[in-house]
C-alpha distance (Angstrom), angle and dihedral (degrees) to the residues before:
residue distance angle dihedral
M1 . . .
A2 3.80 . .
H3 3.76 118.4 .
R4 3.77 126.2 -145.5
Q5 3.77 112.4 -123.7
D6 3.80 116.8 -118.6
R7 3.78 104.9 -150.9
H8 3.76 100.0 172.7
Q9 3.78 111.6 47.8
Q10 3.76 144.1 -1.6
P11 3.80 116.4 -93.5
P12 3.81 115.1 -104.6
S13 3.76 118.5 -92.6
Y14 3.78 119.3 -105.6
Q15 3.80 89.8 -106.2
D16 3.81 91.3 53.0
A17 3.78 92.0 46.9
V18 3.81 95.3 53.5
S19 3.80 98.5 34.4
R20 3.75 120.4 106.1
L21 3.81 116.5 -113.1
D22 3.80 115.3 -106.6
W23 3.79 109.1 -127.8
L24 3.80 91.2 -156.0
A25 3.79 92.3 56.8
L26 3.81 88.7 51.0
V27 3.81 94.5 55.0
A28 3.82 97.2 36.8
P29 3.84 95.5 89.8
Y30 3.80 89.3 58.7
V31 3.81 95.9 51.8
A32 3.81 118.6 101.1
V33 3.81 113.6 -107.1
T34 3.80 90.2 -131.3
D35 3.81 88.0 66.7
Y36 3.81 94.9 53.6
P37 3.85 96.8 88.9
H38 3.81 91.9 52.5
L39 3.81 93.8 44.7
C40 3.79 91.1 52.9
S41 3.82 87.4 64.0
V42 3.81 96.2 55.2
N43 3.80 98.4 82.2
S44 3.79 141.3 -48.7
H45 3.80 92.5 -82.6
F46 3.80 92.8 55.9
C47 3.79 90.2 43.6
S48 3.83 91.8 53.6
V49 3.81 89.8 54.5
F50 3.82 103.1 40.4
A51 3.84 104.0 29.5
P52 3.86 93.9 67.9
R53 3.81 89.2 51.5
L54 3.80 93.1 45.6
W55 3.82 94.4 49.6
N56 3.83 97.9 34.5
D57 3.82 93.8 101.0
P58 3.81 112.7 2.3
L59 3.80 92.5 -169.7
R60 3.77 93.0 57.6
T61 3.79 94.1 39.8
V62 3.81 95.3 54.9
R63 3.80 89.7 49.2
V64 3.82 90.6 54.2
L65 3.80 89.4 46.0
G66 3.80 90.1 57.1
L67 3.81 110.5 -90.5
E68 3.81 110.8 161.9
P69 3.82 114.0 -124.8
S70 3.81 91.2 -127.3
H71 3.82 89.3 63.9
D72 3.81 96.6 47.8
L73 3.79 98.9 105.5
D74 3.81 94.7 44.1
W75 3.78 91.1 49.8
Y76 3.81 91.8 47.0
F77 3.81 94.0 52.5
H78 3.78 91.1 47.4
F79 3.80 90.8 48.7
V80 3.82 95.5 50.2
F81 3.80 100.7 36.9
V82 3.82 101.6 33.2
R83 3.76 116.6 14.6
A84 3.81 103.3 35.5
P85 3.85 95.5 52.6
R86 3.81 88.2 55.1
T87 3.80 94.5 48.7
R88 3.80 122.8 97.9
P89 3.83 113.1 -95.8
S90 3.81 90.1 -127.4
V91 3.81 89.2 61.0
L92 3.81 94.4 45.2
R93 3.79 88.7 54.4
L94 3.80 87.5 65.9
V95 3.83 90.9 67.6
T96 3.80 106.3 97.6
V97 3.84 102.4 152.2
L98 3.78 136.9 47.4
D99 3.80 108.0 -176.5
F100 3.81 110.4 -176.4
R101 3.81 95.9 169.0
D102 3.81 94.3 104.4
F103 3.79 96.0 22.8
A104 3.81 126.1 101.9
K105 3.80 90.6 -4.1
D106 3.82 91.8 137.0
N107 3.80 93.0 58.9
T108 3.77 116.6 98.4
Q109 3.80 89.7 -130.2
F110 3.76 132.3 18.1
S111 3.77 88.5 -134.9
S112 3.77 139.5 62.0
D113 3.79 140.7 -129.7
D114 3.78 127.9 -75.1
S115 3.79 93.3 -71.2
P116 3.83 118.4 119.1
K117 3.79 88.9 -107.1
T118 3.79 101.6 84.1
V119 3.77 134.5 145.1
P120 3.84 92.8 -113.1
E121 3.78 88.0 53.7
T122 3.81 90.8 51.8
F123 3.81 88.8 52.2
R124 3.80 90.5 53.2
R125 3.79 90.0 53.0
L126 3.79 95.7 51.6
P127 3.85 97.3 88.0
T128 3.79 93.8 58.4
L129 3.80 96.2 36.7
F130 3.80 97.8 47.3
P131 3.81 110.6 24.1
R132 3.84 92.8 173.6
L133 3.81 96.2 49.9
R134 3.79 105.5 140.3
C135 3.80 107.2 165.2
I136 3.82 130.0 44.8
L137 3.80 120.0 177.7
L138 3.82 119.5 -175.1
D139 3.79 101.5 159.3
G140 3.79 115.1 159.7
H141 3.81 98.3 9.5
V142 3.78 97.0 122.1
E143 3.82 94.4 -176.7
A144 3.79 95.4 50.6
D145 3.79 115.0 106.6
P146 3.82 111.1 -149.4
A147 3.82 89.2 -167.8
S148 3.81 87.8 77.1
L149 3.79 87.9 64.8
A150 3.79 91.2 60.5
A151 3.80 94.0 52.6
T152 3.79 115.5 108.1
H153 3.77 112.3 -122.1
A154 3.79 115.8 -126.4
S155 3.78 92.2 -121.4
G156 3.79 93.6 56.5
G157 3.81 145.2 -92.0
V158 3.79 134.5 87.0
L159 3.78 115.5 -130.0
Q160 3.82 112.9 -125.0
P161 3.81 108.7 -176.5
L162 3.78 124.7 -170.0
L163 3.81 94.2 -147.2
L164 3.78 125.8 35.6
S165 3.81 120.8 173.3
I166 3.81 115.0 179.5
A167 3.81 102.3 154.6
D168 3.82 116.3 157.7
C169 3.80 93.9 10.1
D170 3.83 92.3 134.3
V171 3.81 96.8 -141.3
H172 3.79 132.3 119.2
L173 3.80 113.3 -116.8
S174 3.77 112.7 -139.2
M175 3.78 125.8 -140.1
S176 3.81 90.2 -107.6
F177 3.80 90.2 59.4
F178 3.81 89.7 65.6
T179 3.81 99.6 33.3
S180 3.81 94.9 51.6
G181 3.77 119.7 89.8
F182 3.79 89.4 -103.7
L183 3.82 94.1 99.4
R184 3.78 96.5 36.1
N185 3.83 94.3 113.8
I186 3.79 98.9 28.2
V187 3.82 115.3 142.8
H188 3.81 101.9 168.9
L189 3.83 119.4 34.8
D190 3.79 124.1 177.1
V191 3.82 114.2 -174.4
S192 3.81 96.3 157.3
C193 3.80 123.8 153.3
L194 3.81 95.9 6.1
P195 3.83 122.5 140.3
G196 3.77 120.1 -111.1
S197 3.79 133.2 34.7
L198 3.78 133.1 -60.6
Q199 3.79 93.9 -124.0
G200 3.79 91.7 119.0
L201 3.80 91.3 53.8
L202 3.80 91.2 46.7
T203 3.81 93.2 49.1
T204 3.80 91.1 49.8
A205 3.81 92.8 47.7
Q206 3.82 91.8 50.1
A207 3.80 93.2 51.1
P208 3.83 117.4 94.1
G209 3.78 108.0 -87.7
G210 3.80 92.4 5.5
L211 3.82 115.3 157.3
P212 3.81 92.9 -17.9
H213 3.81 95.4 172.5
L214 3.81 100.2 44.6
R215 3.80 109.7 125.5
I216 3.83 104.4 154.7
L217 3.81 122.2 47.4
K218 3.80 122.6 177.5
A219 3.80 114.8 -170.5
K220 3.78 102.5 162.2
G221 3.79 119.1 164.0
R222 3.83 97.7 6.8
E223 3.84 95.8 129.4
L224 3.78 89.3 -118.5
D225 3.79 116.6 175.6
D226 3.78 129.0 -154.9
S227 3.81 95.9 -89.4
A228 3.81 92.9 51.7
V229 3.81 92.6 51.0
E230 3.79 91.7 44.7
S231 3.80 88.3 56.4
L232 3.81 91.5 48.9
C233 3.80 91.5 49.2
E234 3.79 90.5 50.1
A235 3.80 91.7 49.0
F236 3.80 97.5 47.8
R237 3.79 100.8 31.6
R238 3.83 106.9 166.4
R239 3.79 96.8 -11.0
L240 3.80 94.3 95.7
W241 3.78 123.6 69.5
S242 3.83 94.7 176.7
F243 3.81 125.4 42.6
D244 3.82 123.5 174.8
L245 3.81 111.0 -164.4
S246 3.79 98.1 157.3
D247 3.81 123.5 146.4
N248 3.80 96.9 19.8
K249 3.82 133.5 115.8
L250 3.77 101.4 -94.6
S251 3.79 127.9 147.2
N252 3.79 136.7 -175.0
S253 3.80 88.8 -76.6
I254 3.81 91.1 82.9
I255 3.81 94.3 61.5
A256 3.80 93.3 89.6
A257 3.81 90.9 48.9
L258 3.81 92.1 50.2
A259 3.78 89.0 50.5
T260 3.81 89.4 59.3
M261 3.80 88.4 63.5
H262 3.81 85.5 70.5
A263 3.81 94.4 43.4
G264 3.78 111.2 140.3
A265 3.80 93.3 13.1
T266 3.78 116.1 135.4
A267 3.80 112.9 -104.8
L268 3.78 109.6 -113.5
R269 3.80 94.0 -157.0
T270 3.78 110.4 100.3
D271 3.80 138.6 149.5
A272 3.81 92.1 -107.9
H273 3.83 92.3 98.4
F274 3.81 98.0 38.1
E275 3.80 97.4 123.5
V276 3.81 93.1 52.4
E277 3.80 103.4 31.9
G278 3.79 107.9 13.5
T279 3.78 122.0 -125.5
L280 3.81 139.2 -107.3
L281 3.78 124.9 -102.7
R282 3.79 129.9 -171.7
S283 3.77 113.1 -120.3
A284 3.79 121.1 -119.6
D285 3.78 85.9 -110.5
P286 3.82 109.3 66.8
G287 3.80 98.4 -137.5
D288 3.77 143.9 -98.4
D289 3.79 130.3 -84.0
L290 3.80 90.5 -126.6
Y291 3.79 96.5 44.4
G292 3.79 102.8 31.7
P293 3.81 126.7 -133.3
F294 3.79 115.2 -15.0
M295 3.81 108.7 -116.1
L296 3.79 127.2 175.9
I297 3.79 130.5 -164.5
R298 3.78 112.5 -121.1
E299 3.78 104.4 -153.7
S300 3.77 127.6 -151.8
D301 3.79 120.2 -139.0
V302 3.83 92.0 -81.1
S303 3.82 107.7 15.4
A304 3.81 93.1 92.5
E305 3.81 89.9 56.5
F306 3.83 94.3 46.5
C307 3.78 92.0 -134.4
H308 3.82 105.1 116.1
P309 3.83 109.5 140.2
D310 3.83 90.1 -129.1
R311 3.80 96.5 51.1
Y312 3.83 92.7 107.4
F313 3.80 96.7 51.6
A314 3.80 117.9 107.1
D315 3.78 119.8 -125.5
A316 3.77 117.1 -83.6
P317 3.82 116.2 -107.2
A318 3.79 116.0 -87.4
Y319 3.80 119.6 -121.0
S320 3.77 134.0 -167.7
V321 3.76 130.7 -171.0
D322 3.81 95.3 -130.9
G323 3.81 94.8 39.2
V324 3.81 92.3 -121.6
Y325 3.77 118.2 125.9
G326 3.77 129.4 158.5
H327 3.78 119.2 -130.9
D328 3.79 91.3 -115.4
S329 3.81 99.5 42.8
V330 3.79 96.6 92.8
R331 3.75 132.7 25.9
S332 3.79 121.3 -105.0
D333 3.78 116.9 -88.7
G334 3.81 91.0 -118.3
R335 3.81 95.8 -118.3
A336 3.79 103.6 75.7
P337 3.83 112.7 102.7
L338 3.77 115.4 -105.2
R339 3.79 111.5 -97.0
S340 3.80 107.8 -118.3
D341 3.80 121.9 -131.2
A342 3.82 94.0 -168.2
A343 3.79 115.5 125.0
A344 3.81 92.5 -121.9
S345 3.81 92.1 55.5
I346 3.80 95.1 44.0
K347 3.81 90.0 47.2
T348 3.80 90.6 55.7
V349 3.80 92.4 48.0
L350 3.81 94.5 48.3
A351 3.78 101.2 36.2
G352 3.79 110.2 12.2
G353 3.79 124.1 -134.2
L354 3.78 144.6 -135.9
D355 3.79 91.5 -54.4
H356 3.78 99.3 26.5
P357 3.82 126.1 60.7
A358 3.79 118.9 -130.2
P359 3.81 115.8 -107.7
D360 3.77 118.7 -112.1
D361 3.79 118.6 -98.5
A362 3.79 90.7 -110.6
Q363 3.83 91.0 57.2
L364 3.79 96.9 53.3
T365 3.79 96.9 86.4
Q366 3.81 89.5 52.1
L367 3.79 95.0 54.9
D368 3.77 115.9 114.2
V369 3.82 93.6 -122.0
C370 3.80 92.5 52.2
S371 3.80 102.6 37.7
A372 3.78 128.8 102.5
P373 3.83 113.5 -39.4
Y374 3.78 118.5 -92.8
G375 3.76 99.4 -169.0
L376 3.78 121.3 -107.9
T377 3.83 114.4 -32.1
H378 3.84 102.6 154.4
L379 3.81 119.4 51.1
D380 3.81 130.0 169.4
L381 3.81 117.2 -167.8
T382 3.80 97.5 161.2
G383 3.80 117.0 147.2
N384 3.80 98.5 18.8
R385 3.80 134.6 116.4
L386 3.77 99.4 -101.9
T387 3.78 118.4 134.9
S388 3.78 129.7 -137.3
F389 3.81 88.1 -102.2
G390 3.82 89.4 54.9
V391 3.81 91.7 54.8
D392 3.79 89.5 47.3
K393 3.81 91.8 49.7
L394 3.81 91.9 47.8
L395 3.80 91.1 58.3
R396 3.80 93.1 43.7
T397 3.80 97.6 48.8
T398 3.82 98.9 43.9
P399 3.82 120.4 76.3
G400 3.80 96.6 -112.4
Q401 3.81 98.2 -94.0
L402 3.81 98.4 123.7
K403 3.80 110.6 115.4
S404 3.80 99.8 172.8
L405 3.81 124.2 30.9
A406 3.81 129.5 174.4
C407 3.81 125.7 -174.5
D408 3.77 109.3 146.0
A409 3.81 105.1 -173.6
P410 3.79 117.2 9.5
L411 3.78 114.9 -174.6
L412 3.79 110.0 -105.4
E413 3.79 103.5 -111.2
T414 3.80 117.6 -117.3
Y415 3.83 93.4 177.7
G416 3.79 94.5 -128.3
V417 3.81 96.7 -51.7
P418 3.84 112.9 127.3
W419 3.78 122.6 -129.6
P420 3.83 117.0 -94.9
S421 3.80 113.7 -81.9
A422 3.82 91.7 -113.8
W423 3.82 89.0 73.3
P424 3.82 122.9 76.7
K425 3.76 117.9 -102.0
G426 3.78 111.6 -89.3
T427 3.81 96.0 32.4
K428 3.79 111.4 149.2
M429 3.78 143.0 158.2
Y430 3.79 130.7 -135.0
G431 3.75 126.5 -152.3
I432 3.77 144.6 77.7
L433 3.80 120.5 -96.0
G434 3.78 131.4 174.7
S435 3.80 95.8 10.7
A436 3.80 101.5 98.0
H437 3.82 90.3 110.8
T438 3.82 92.3 64.0
F439 3.81 88.9 62.4
R440 3.80 92.3 56.9
P441 3.83 117.7 103.5
V442 3.79 89.5 -106.5
F443 3.83 86.6 72.7
S444 3.82 105.5 13.4
S445 3.78 99.1 41.4
N446 3.82 97.5 169.0
L447 3.80 102.5 31.0
Q448 3.82 112.1 136.8
A449 3.83 106.1 152.3
L450 3.79 127.3 37.8
R451 3.82 133.4 178.3
I452 3.78 110.9 -170.1
H453 3.82 144.1 145.6
H454 3.80 114.1 -73.4
S455 3.83 92.3 -117.2
F456 3.80 84.8 78.0
V457 3.81 84.3 78.6
T458 3.82 105.3 15.6
Q459 3.84 100.7 41.1
I460 3.82 88.0 -138.1
P461 3.83 113.7 124.8
T462 3.80 123.8 -154.1
L463 3.80 111.9 -107.9
E464 3.80 118.5 -147.7
T465 3.78 118.0 -171.4
T466 3.80 141.6 130.0
G467 3.78 127.7 -107.9
M468 3.81 96.3 36.1
S469 3.77 127.4 96.2
T470 3.79 118.4 -119.9
M471 3.80 91.9 -109.4
A472 3.81 91.5 51.3
R473 3.80 91.5 49.5
L474 3.80 91.6 49.6
W475 3.79 91.5 48.1
F476 3.80 93.3 48.5
A477 3.81 93.4 47.7
E478 3.79 93.3 48.4
T479 3.79 95.8 47.0
M480 3.78 115.0 25.9
I481 3.80 101.3 23.3
R482 3.80 92.7 41.3
D483 3.80 89.5 56.7
F484 3.80 90.1 53.2
S485 3.81 94.6 45.6
E486 3.82 92.8 48.9
T487 3.79 88.6 50.7
A488 3.80 94.6 50.0
Y489 3.82 98.4 35.2
P490 3.81 109.5 23.1
Q491 3.82 94.8 170.5
A492 3.83 118.1 86.5
F493 3.79 125.4 178.1
A494 3.81 118.0 -84.9
P495 3.84 127.5 -174.7
D496 3.80 94.5 -111.4
M497 3.80 91.3 56.7
N498 3.82 85.1 77.7
P499 3.84 115.1 10.8
R500 3.81 88.1 176.3
L501 3.82 89.8 69.6
T502 3.81 107.8 97.4
S503 3.82 103.3 171.7
L504 3.81 128.7 41.4
T505 3.81 126.6 177.9
L506 3.81 118.3 -169.8
T507 3.81 114.7 -160.6
K508 3.82 138.5 -162.2
I509 3.82 94.1 26.4
P510 3.82 112.5 169.6
R511 3.80 117.2 -123.2
R512 3.81 92.7 -140.9
S513 3.79 126.3 61.6
V514 3.78 139.6 -179.9
G515 3.78 88.5 -149.4
P516 3.83 112.2 -85.4
L517 3.82 94.1 78.7
T518 3.79 91.7 54.1
S519 3.80 91.6 44.0
K520 3.78 92.6 52.4
L521 3.82 93.3 49.1
T522 3.80 93.5 48.2
H523 3.80 89.6 44.8
F524 3.80 89.7 54.8
L525 3.81 89.9 51.5
R526 3.80 89.1 51.4
L527 3.80 90.1 51.2
A528 3.81 89.3 50.5
A529 3.82 88.9 51.3
L530 3.81 91.6 50.3
Q531 3.79 90.0 49.4
E532 3.79 90.5 50.2
Q533 3.81 91.6 51.0
A534 3.80 92.0 46.4
I535 3.80 90.7 51.9
G536 3.79 88.5 48.7
D537 3.79 89.7 52.7
T538 3.80 89.7 49.5
S539 3.81 95.2 48.9
P540 3.85 98.8 73.0
S541 3.80 91.2 58.2
A542 3.81 88.9 48.6
R543 3.80 92.0 57.4
R544 3.78 91.4 71.1
R545 3.76 117.2 102.1
R546 3.80 114.4 -82.6
S547 3.82 91.3 11.0
P548 3.79 117.7 137.3
A549 3.78 120.9 -104.1
V550 3.80 119.1 -103.7
L551 3.80 127.8 -120.0
R552 3.80 119.5 -117.7
G553 3.80 96.9 -133.2
I554 3.78 121.3 -153.9
R555 3.82 109.4 -21.2
H556 3.81 103.5 163.0
I557 3.79 127.9 48.7
R558 3.80 120.2 176.2
L559 3.79 120.2 -170.2
E560 3.82 114.8 -161.8
F561 3.80 111.3 -163.1
E562 3.77 128.9 -162.2
T563 3.80 124.2 -128.5
D564 3.79 115.2 -64.1
P565 3.83 104.6 -108.1
V566 3.79 90.3 -153.1
E567 3.81 88.0 68.7
D568 3.80 93.2 47.3
P569 3.84 122.5 70.1
A570 3.80 90.4 -142.8
G571 3.79 88.6 60.5
W572 3.79 92.7 70.0
S573 3.77 103.3 38.3
N574 3.74 143.2 2.0
E575 3.79 90.1 -134.6
D576 3.78 125.7 98.6
D577 3.81 100.0 -138.3
L578 3.80 99.0 82.9
D579 3.78 121.7 144.9
A580 3.81 96.3 -105.8
N581 3.81 94.2 -178.6
R582 3.78 92.1 55.3
L583 3.80 89.4 49.6
M584 3.81 92.2 49.9
D585 3.80 91.8 53.1
M586 3.79 92.8 60.2
G587 3.79 115.6 121.0
V588 3.80 116.7 -97.2
E589 3.77 114.2 -127.5
E590 3.76 117.6 -131.1
G591 3.79 121.2 -109.3
F592 3.78 115.8 -76.8
S593 3.77 123.7 -107.4
F594 3.76 128.0 159.2
F595 3.79 100.3 -144.1
Q596 3.77 107.4 20.6
N597 3.82 113.6 108.5
E598 3.77 99.4 -116.0
N599 3.76 132.6 168.3
I600 3.76 102.3 -139.2
V601 3.78 115.5 -159.7
P602 3.80 109.7 -151.6
K603 3.77 117.8 -128.0
P604 3.81 114.8 -106.1
K605 3.76 110.4 -108.3
L606 3.75 120.0 -112.2
P607 3.78 117.9 -121.2
P608 3.78 113.1 -97.1
R609 3.78 114.4 -81.1
P610 3.77 128.9 -170.2
V611 3.79 116.2 -98.0
A612 3.76 114.8 -154.4
A613 3.78 131.9 -166.1
P614 3.79 133.7 170.3
H615 3.78 122.7 -98.7
M616 3.80 94.5 4.5
T617 3.78 120.6 -173.0
S618 3.75 136.8 -179.6
A619 3.77 124.4 -84.4
S620 3.79 92.1 -107.3
E621 3.80 91.7 55.0
T622 3.79 92.1 49.1
S623 3.78 94.8 47.8
A624 3.77 89.0 54.7
A625 3.78 87.0 82.1
V626 3.80 87.1 84.9
P627 3.81 105.5 47.9
S628 3.76 118.7 -150.4
S629 3.76 129.4 -153.7
A630 3.81 93.1 -109.1
G631 3.78 111.9 131.1
T632 3.80 93.2 7.6
G633 3.76 117.5 114.6
P634 3.79 117.7 -130.9
S635 3.83 91.2 -112.2
A636 3.82 97.8 45.6
R637 3.78 107.6 117.5
L638 3.77 123.2 -160.5
E639 3.78 111.1 -100.4
H640 3.79 102.3 -145.4
E641 3.76 138.5 78.6
P642 2.99 131.6 -41.2
Y643 3.84 90.4 27.4
T644 3.80 101.7 50.8
L645 3.81 95.2 70.9
N646 3.77 98.7 25.2
T647 3.79 129.1 70.1
S648 3.80 96.3 177.6
E649 3.81 125.8 88.9
Y650 3.81 88.7 -126.5
I651 3.79 135.2 58.6
D652 3.78 131.2 -164.0
H653 3.77 114.8 -105.3
T654 3.79 130.8 179.2
L655 3.79 116.2 -122.1
R656 3.80 130.4 176.0
W657 3.78 124.1 -133.7
A658 3.80 120.3 -178.6
G659 3.80 86.4 -9.0
K660 3.82 94.2 -57.7
P661 3.83 121.6 112.1
Y662 3.80 123.0 -128.2
E663 3.79 136.3 166.9
A664 3.81 120.7 -106.3
R665 3.78 132.7 -179.1
V666 3.83 111.7 -118.2
W667 3.80 122.1 -165.6
I668 3.82 116.8 -120.4
G669 3.81 101.5 163.9
N670 3.77 127.6 -114.6
G671 3.81 94.1 -73.4
I672 3.80 92.8 -119.9
P673 3.82 115.0 112.7
G674 3.76 111.8 -125.5
T675 3.77 140.1 166.0
C676 3.83 95.6 -63.7
A677 3.80 108.0 91.7
A678 3.80 94.8 -166.2
V679 3.80 93.8 53.1
N680 3.81 90.3 46.3
A681 3.79 90.9 53.1
Y682 3.81 91.4 46.6
M683 3.79 92.4 52.7
T684 3.82 91.0 46.9
A685 3.79 91.7 50.2
L686 3.81 90.9 54.0
C687 3.82 89.9 70.1
D688 3.81 85.5 80.3
P689 3.84 107.7 78.7
T690 3.82 91.1 -146.9
M691 3.80 87.9 64.2
R692 3.81 89.9 61.5
T693 3.80 93.0 60.5
G694 3.77 135.1 66.6
I695 3.78 125.1 43.0
V696 3.79 120.4 12.1
G697 3.79 118.5 -170.3
P698 3.79 143.4 161.0
A699 3.78 122.2 -83.3
T700 3.79 111.3 -91.4
P701 3.81 124.3 -147.0
A702 3.82 87.8 -95.9
H703 3.81 90.5 53.9
V704 3.79 91.0 48.5
K705 3.81 91.4 51.5
A706 3.80 88.1 51.7
G707 3.82 92.6 53.9
V708 3.82 108.8 -85.8
P709 3.83 115.9 133.7
A710 3.79 112.4 -104.2
G711 3.80 112.8 -102.6
A712 3.81 94.5 17.5
L713 3.79 124.3 132.1
L714 3.80 117.5 -129.4
F715 3.77 141.7 179.6
Y716 3.78 105.5 -96.5
A717 3.81 94.6 -160.6
A718 3.81 92.3 57.5
W719 3.78 92.7 46.7
N720 3.80 94.4 47.0
A721 3.81 89.6 50.4
I722 3.81 86.1 75.2
V723 3.81 88.6 72.8
V724 3.82 96.2 48.4
P725 3.82 110.1 87.2
K726 3.78 117.0 -134.1
A727 3.81 92.0 -136.8
A728 3.79 141.3 -12.3
R729 3.79 127.8 -99.6
T730 3.77 127.6 -145.5
P731 3.81 112.2 -120.6
S732 3.78 115.3 -138.6
K733 3.77 120.2 -109.4
A734 3.79 90.2 -109.2
E735 3.81 92.0 51.7
V736 3.80 92.4 52.6
H737 3.78 97.3 43.2
N738 3.80 92.8 47.8
M739 3.80 91.6 63.2
H740 3.81 107.3 117.1
D741 3.80 134.0 -148.2
V742 3.80 109.3 -89.6
I743 3.80 94.2 -154.8
T744 3.79 92.5 54.6
A745 3.81 89.6 51.0
L746 3.81 91.6 48.5
K747 3.77 91.1 50.7
A748 3.80 90.9 51.3
H749 3.80 89.5 50.9
R750 3.79 92.2 50.0
L751 3.80 93.1 48.4
K752 3.79 91.8 48.3
T753 3.81 95.5 48.2
R754 3.79 92.2 42.9
A755 3.81 90.6 53.4
A756 3.80 89.9 51.7
Y757 3.80 90.0 48.0
E758 3.81 93.2 51.1
T759 3.79 91.2 47.1
A760 3.80 91.2 52.2
R761 3.79 90.9 45.9
D762 3.82 92.4 51.1
R763 3.79 91.5 50.1
A764 3.78 94.2 44.6
G765 3.79 93.8 88.6
T766 3.80 94.1 58.1
D767 3.77 105.7 24.4
E768 3.79 119.4 45.1
A769 3.79 91.5 -171.9
A770 3.80 90.6 56.0
A771 3.79 90.6 49.9
A772 3.79 89.4 57.1
E773 3.81 94.6 49.9
P774 3.82 113.0 116.2
H775 3.78 110.2 -114.5
L776 3.84 99.4 177.4
F777 3.79 92.9 -141.3
W778 3.78 113.9 139.5
S779 3.82 111.2 -149.4
G780 3.81 97.0 -164.4
K781 3.79 124.6 108.5
L782 3.80 111.7 -74.4
E783 3.80 116.4 -170.2
V784 3.79 124.8 -169.5
V785 3.81 117.6 -164.8
T786 3.79 122.7 -173.8
Q787 3.79 133.6 -171.1
Q788 3.76 121.0 -128.2
S789 3.78 114.3 -110.6
M790 3.78 119.6 -111.4
A791 3.81 86.2 -131.5
D792 3.81 87.4 70.3
Y793 3.80 89.9 58.8
R794 3.79 91.9 47.4
S795 3.78 92.2 50.1
S796 3.79 116.7 97.8
R797 3.81 87.3 -140.9
Y798 3.81 90.0 65.8
W799 3.82 92.6 60.9
R800 3.81 97.4 46.6
């Protein structure tokens, strides 16, 4: 008999299945914490339910019960040195968490004087006082020394926590801290933003039996380079399912090492979903050492348009004859909630909380976060030096198991070609263009949460250069560069490209817009609303017996905005002689809320100021970067290499695969300018020999939409040169000062679509046609996050 695979949790034991439910355990989460002490005195049954919740985390409990923050340290010393030693051991065994993150933060030092009662001494007493302590969180206590936790108390016992979070503790961790038995059972380890290296952690991981249970490692802000991370990847292999490498010094060189953390995992890309999603095919050419294997998407009749009627159905359950299935043998069904790797969530799973009982010791090994390794599913690469090509290669060369990926601002790849000489040295762009297809289920089969640069949706990169004001840079990126990027990569991400994606965070969004940025963001919200309505229309048919379950679609969108340049003197000019007093007297906009009835007073506009930039040219000169066919006869052939000695649309080019050279045919076009601006620009760029070197890869769906033959190989440097402007252009004063606040425009859009939604909902009871009217209001969770302006810090009002 075939067995259905259970991918999410272990089945209940026989005792659990036949046991009667305890009504008190059912209502306990709804009881006020202040009543717990009294309820523990009712009888033994009440005590067995409420005492574990009351004593789960004493630091959190006393805060809920009313302890003032100014008394934290005094209470803590009294608790450890006086009260706890006098408490019954059976009660002390109920303490499973000590969360110091919001405890004693108002004290000048998380320490004490030279008396015997010190915080390090309390740490040394923890093993004997609380033998079942599983989670210790010390984040932000810079004076706390975690090494005291690893010390063996004279009266016995070595503490072996399951979760240890010591981010921002500002202490060097010695080799003995890692090699002692202290971390033997660790599951979640956060050593972010600490001084020193991770050599001790690496040595311990490389030793036989070292850190066998570690599943979540957070190493943010440790100045790790590629070689250090490669060593960590080699040491842990598939043991980790969550790896936070944000704010380090990593480049594309780590992609191969990260791929080894999926080594041996079953590929989740199959032909089973061809009609809905398409499937992957290997090219006739094997690949290139720089690019990786050449893979093409074979589309069905409708998969390229993302309109298959079954696109919102979840995967059918997997079955096996022997009932044995590995966690990584099939892809997720698309409906299961994303497993969180946050310390708060892991703490609750491992040790319970005020409203959640702690699991028994025997159940710990069966917990989802502790069970057999899956390979890497959560990866954070925010704040590193990866390029857009590196992100693309990561998704292509891993087997599709990533569920959560963060990379906030990848450098827009130029494939080794320097910027034109008209631009200052160091000019660069950030963003991700032309890679939307790698985030489709055909590549990213399990992806549920993504944090990425906003150009993923808007096609507007972030320009970074000297000599231009912030407003001028924003204007140039949104107008000139956007035109080039839409020409070269006409396909942006849309919700229906991956209905399995439930959370999307867009980063580095400018606060000011000429118009296209706002239009693209509101258009994406409309697409999300249409997806939501389409899923709602699909759901009734799915309620029938034996009908497949329905995906949730995108339910969380977070928009992270940069500082408003209007509030920052540097936003208007690169000069230092601004009228600071005039800037300070600007009106302050009220806090942003989508649905609150606010009267927003617009900021008074500043008088026009000159905006300067180096090597400025006219608009016509800049737009010449993308040549058109105007004035070129249909038979006029380009008179430069590689077209002078070649009549074919392809040339031979030497590639290397697995270190061995071979000849491949690379598409160069027919050399005759036509109606396709992108192809014209590509052929023009090929006159530069440096453009015919570097990475060669297959045409992506974005390339094909722009005019490249499907399945062809092309020179990526020449194609990407379409996006790089030859020179800058000075925007007029009117153009700069007419840029509007994006958040205000988004709020207006939300209020308008919500009003239409409520009108349709009110009429639904009497008018079926009105109920079916599209309202374009997306009811998911929309977050807007803004950065505080540097002008606020400069203002004397800020420091009063």
